[in-house]
C-alpha positions in Angstrom: 0.0 0.0 0.0 1.4 3.4 -1.0 1.6 6.3 1.5 -0.9 8.2 -0.6 -3.4 5.3 -0.3 -2.8 5.1 3.4 -3.5 8.8 3.7 -6.6 8.6 1.7 -8.0 5.7 3.8 -7.2 7.6 7.0 -8.9 10.8 5.7 -12.0 8.9 4.6 -12.1 7.0 8.0 -12.0 10.3 9.8 -14.8 11.7 7.5 -16.9 8.6 8.3 -16.2 8.9 12.1 -17.6 12.5 11.9 -21.0 11.2 11.0 -21.3 9.0 14.1 -22.8 10.8 17.0 -22.8 10.2 20.7 -26.5 9.7 21.6 -26.2 11.8 24.8 -24.2 14.7 23.4 -25.1 16.2 20.0 -21.5 16.1 18.7 -19.8 13.5 16.5 -17.5 11.1 18.2 -14.4 12.5 16.5 -14.9 16.1 17.5 -16.0 14.9 20.9 -12.5 13.5 21.4 -13.6 9.9 21.8 -11.2 8.8 19.0 -7.6 8.7 20.1 -6.0 7.2 17.0 -6.8 6.2 13.4 -4.0 4.1 12.0 -3.8 2.4 8.6 -1.7 -0.7 8.8 -0.2 -3.0 6.2 -2.6 -4.7 3.7 -5.3 -2.0 4.3 -6.0 -3.0 7.9 -7.5 -0.1 9.9 -7.0 0.2 13.7 -9.1 2.7 15.7 -8.3 3.4 19.3 -11.1 5.1 21.1 -12.8 5.6 24.4 -16.3 6.2 25.7 -17.5 9.1 27.8 -17.8 6.7 30.8 -17.1 3.0 31.4 -20.8 2.4 32.0 -21.8 4.3 28.8 -25.2 2.9 27.5 -23.7 2.5 24.0 -20.6 0.6 25.1 -21.5 -2.4 23.0 -23.2 -0.7 20.0 -20.9 2.3 19.4 -17.8 0.3 18.6 -19.9 -1.9 16.2 -21.2 1.2 14.5 -17.7 2.5 14.1 -16.5 -0.8 12.6 -19.5 -1.0 10.2 -19.0 2.6 8.9 -15.3 2.0 8.2 -15.5 -1.5 6.7 -17.0 -0.1 3.4 -14.0 2.2 2.7 -12.4 1.2 -0.6 -9.0 -0.4 0.2 -9.9 -1.4 3.8 -9.6 -5.1 4.4 -10.2 -5.3 8.1 -11.2 -2.9 10.9 -10.2 -3.3 14.5 -11.8 -1.0 17.1 -10.0 -1.0 20.4 -11.7 0.6 23.4 -9.5 2.1 26.2 -10.1 4.2 29.2 -6.5 5.3 29.5 -6.5 8.2 29.5 -10.1 8.6 30.6 -12.2 11.0 28.5 -12.9 14.4 29.8 -14.3 17.7 28.5 -10.8 19.0 27.6 -10.7 16.4 24.7 -13.6 18.1 22.9 -12.5 20.1 19.8 -12.8 23.8 19.8 -15.4 23.7 17.1 -17.6 21.2 19.1 -17.2 23.4 22.2 -18.5 26.3 20.2 -21.4 24.2 18.8 -22.3 23.2 22.3 -22.2 26.8 23.6 -19.3 26.0 25.9 -17.0 28.7 24.5 
């Protein structure tokens, strides 16, 4: 896979992550700061490291599946792995400036 192809897949993955919303906060999961890493690995494998707003989040099972489903259809992606971590734990400081403005918190 060429560096250009990896970059295209990563950009498209981020674009797709920005259409997935947290059901409790009206902001997409990328701008909310729930996605820590989006890495394109060899052979078109995509690894997403993300967190949830809380360990007992009501979408703890469904959100990672939605992420996986949205990314599997990107041309050139062979496999998607979504890894959930709570280190570091999510907090309000991880929200993008644009999302803070959208939420009226700036």
